[in-house]
N, C-alpha and C positions, 0 to 999 in steps of 0.2 A: 552249907558253907558258901560264902561268896567272896568275890574280890571287888574292891571299890576304889574309885578315885574321885576327888572333888576339889574344886578351887572356888573360893568364895571371897567376894569383896563387899564390904559394908560401909555405909556412910552414916554418921549421926544426922538426925533430921535437920539440925541447924546448918550443916554443910551445904545442903541443897539451896539454901537461901543466900549463903555467903559466897559460894562459888557457882555462878550460873553455868549450866551445862554439865556439871560434874557427874550427874546421874547417867547421862548419855555416854560420857567418857568411860565410866566404870563398866557400863553394859558392853561397849565396844572392846574394852580391854579383856573382859571375860570371854567374849566371842573369839577374839584373836588368840587368847591363851588356849581355848578349847581346840582351835584349828591346829595350833602347834602341838598340843597333846596328841591329837589323833594322828597327825603326820609322823610324830616320833614313834607311836605305837605301830603304825603301818610299816615302818622301816624294819621292825623286829619280828612281827607276827607273820609267819609264812602261810602259804595256802596249800593245803592238802585237800580236805573235803570242803573247805570254805566256812566251816562253823566258827572257828576262832575269829577270823576277820569280820564275819557278819555281826559279831557282838558289838562292833564299833559303829555299825550303820546308823543307829538312832542318834547318837551324839554327832556323828559326821554329817548327817542330813540336816541337823539343826544349824550347822555352821557352814553348809555348802562345801563340804570336802568329799570328793568322790572316794569310794572304797573299792578298788579293783579286786575282784574275786573271780578266779578261774580255777575251779577244782581240777586236780590232776585226773587224767583219763582213767587211771586205775583206782580212783577213790570214789566212794559214794558221794552224792551231792548232799551236803548237810548245812547249806546256807540257812534254810528255814529253822533248823535247830539252834543255830547261833542267835538268830533274831529272837526266837522264843525265850531263850534263857539270858536275856540281857535287857538293859534299859539305859537311857542316856539322853541328855539334852541340856538346854539352857533354862534356868528358872529365875524368876523374879518373885520370890515367895512373899516379900513385903516391900513396901516402899524403901528405896535406897539400898536394897540388898540384891546382888546378882551373883549367881554361881553356875558352874557347869558340873555335871555329874555323869558318872559311868559306873555301871554295876553289872556283873555277870555271875551266874551260878552254873555256867557250863563247866562240868567237872574236868574234862580233858584240858581245857584252858587253865583252870585253876592249878591243876597239877603241873602243867608246863610252865606256868608263871612262877610257881613257888618252890618247885622241887627239881632235883637232878634226876630226871626220869630215865630209867633204863628200859631197853627193849623187853617186851612181854610183862611190863608192869603198868599200872594205871590204864589198862585197856589198850596199850600200844602193841601193835602186832609186828611192826617192822622197825626200821631205824627212823630217827627224827631228821627233818630237813634242817632245823635250826637247833643247836645245843640248848639245853635247859639248865637252870631256870632262865626264862626269857627276860624277865625284869622290864617288861614294856611299860608298866605303870611308873617305875622309877624314872625311866627315860622320859615318859610323858610329863610327869610332875616337874622334872628339871626344865623341860622345854616351856611348860606353862609358867613356871616361876621366872624364867628369863624374860618372857614377854611382860609379865606383870611388873617386874622390877624396872624394866626399860620404860614402860609406859608411866609408872609412878615417878621415875626420875624426870620425865618431861613436864610434870606438873610444877607450878610454883611452890616454893617451900611451904607457905602457909596452907596450901591445899593438901599437901602430902600428910600433914598432921591429922587430917580428918579421916583418912582412908584406913580401914582395917582390912587385913587380908589373911587368908588361911588356905593352905594347900595340903590335902591329905590323900 
């Protein structure tokens, strides 16, 4: 099982010729949306062992967002575990397509993101720092959508017609 988030913008090939610089504009929009997504997630995901926050590091590094992680002195340091069980970044899989992606298979984070976790369930030994479900992906998706909407509104009307977007 995994949790994922993705935002994608795509341009028809013709758009690159009609609207100069639009490919770069779409790339910058996706980067800004990814920064907003990471920052929204960081506001929600607490630090105990560092594993959950560390899952954000690959995407955050791709867009130059620091991920502060200071494991509690009573917790084991699991930053490496979070890095191991996650991926993220900015992609340009084909011309005129840009997206950012985040994925984690870290079981504790999946449970905390999707369930109302009770003490002594899902591997939880004590109480939670932040109530669950976290819903950090929902917050991140909303932040990314707000950036994309704002940036699209800045384009001339005829250019807006070319851009396809998807946030999942």
